[in-house]
C-alpha positions in Angstrom: -65.8 127.8 -83.0 -67.3 124.5 -84.2 -69.3 122.6 -81.6 -68.0 119.1 -81.1 -69.9 116.3 -79.5 -71.1 112.7 -79.8 -73.9 112.4 -82.3 -73.3 115.7 -84.1 -73.5 115.6 -87.9 -69.9 116.5 -88.9 -69.6 115.9 -92.6 -72.1 115.4 -95.5 -71.4 114.0 -98.9 -73.8 115.4 -101.5 -74.2 113.8 -104.9 -73.5 116.2 -107.8 -73.6 116.0 -111.6 -71.2 119.0 -111.6 -69.7 119.7 -108.2 -68.6 123.2 -109.1 -72.2 124.1 -110.2 -73.6 122.7 -107.0 -70.9 124.5 -104.9 -71.7 127.8 -106.6 -75.5 127.3 -106.0 -75.1 126.7 -102.3 -72.7 129.6 -101.9 -75.2 132.0 -103.6 -78.4 130.8 -102.0 -77.3 129.9 -98.5 -73.9 131.7 -98.0 -71.9 128.5 -97.6 -68.2 128.9 -97.9 -66.9 126.7 -100.7 -63.4 125.9 -101.9 -61.8 123.6 -104.4 -58.8 121.4 -103.5 -57.3 118.7 -105.6 -60.3 118.5 -107.8 -62.8 118.2 -105.0 -65.3 120.9 -104.0 -65.7 121.3 -100.2 -68.1 123.4 -98.1 -68.6 124.8 -94.6 -72.2 125.8 -93.9 -73.0 129.4 -92.9 -72.5 128.6 -89.2 -69.2 126.7 -89.6 -70.9 123.8 -87.9 -71.3 121.3 -90.7 -68.9 120.6 -93.5 -68.9 118.3 -96.5 -68.1 117.9 -100.1 -69.8 117.2 -103.4 -69.4 113.7 -104.9 -69.6 113.4 -108.7 -71.0 110.2 -110.3 -73.0 109.2 -107.2 -76.7 108.8 -107.8 -78.9 111.1 -105.8 -81.1 109.2 -103.4 -84.9 109.7 -102.8 -85.7 111.1 -99.5 -84.8 108.4 -97.1 -82.3 110.4 -95.1 -83.3 114.0 -95.6 -81.0 116.9 -94.7 -82.6 120.3 -93.9 -81.0 123.7 -94.3 -82.0 126.1 -91.5 -83.2 129.4 -93.1 -84.2 132.8 -91.6 -87.1 133.3 -94.1 -88.7 130.3 -95.8 -90.5 132.3 -98.5 -87.3 134.1 -99.4 -85.3 130.9 -99.5 -87.9 129.3 -101.8 -87.6 132.3 -104.1 -83.8 132.1 -104.2 -83.9 128.3 -104.9 -86.4 128.7 -107.8 -84.5 131.7 -109.1 -81.5 129.3 -109.5 -83.6 127.0 -111.6 -84.2 124.3 -108.9 -87.6 122.7 -108.5 -89.6 122.8 -105.3 -90.8 119.2 -104.8 -92.7 119.9 -101.5 -94.0 123.5 -101.2 -94.4 125.2 -97.8 -97.3 123.9 -95.8 -96.6 120.2 -96.4 -95.7 119.5 -92.7 -98.5 120.8 -90.5 -97.2 123.0 -87.7 -93.8 123.3 -89.2 -92.3 125.8 -91.7 -90.6 123.6 -94.2 -90.3 123.0 -98.0 -88.2 120.6 -100.1 -86.3 121.2 -103.3 -84.3 119.2 -105.8 -80.7 120.6 -105.9 -78.5 120.9 -108.9 -77.1 117.4 -108.3 -80.6 115.9 -108.2 -80.9 115.3 -104.4 -83.9 116.4 -102.4 -83.0 118.8 -99.7 -85.2 120.4 -97.0 -85.6 124.0 -95.9 -86.6 124.7 -92.3 -87.6 128.0 -90.6 -88.1 128.1 -86.9 -91.9 128.7 -86.3 -92.7 131.9 -84.5 -93.3 131.5 -80.8 
């Protein structure tokens, strides 16, 4: 069941050179559910809490607003991202006290990875 409430991020539009390639990448690496309808590729994240779609012909933006994907294992996620041919633009360790990294996705956008630090 999706959590609804004022202030929740509910839909994200991600720039993509090739929406299908981007959809397949996020499905393989993060387990997002992807589907195509009427020429548009949509997604639901692995928790069914955030949805969105890929937008062709929109330029990726430099990190102003930066979206992070929550991961169980940062090192494993970095491996999966690089195995897919995406570049790590900020390796783990760039945010002191936090377990984060940033990569450039297939559409050219910078996306963050976040692992909850051990307590």
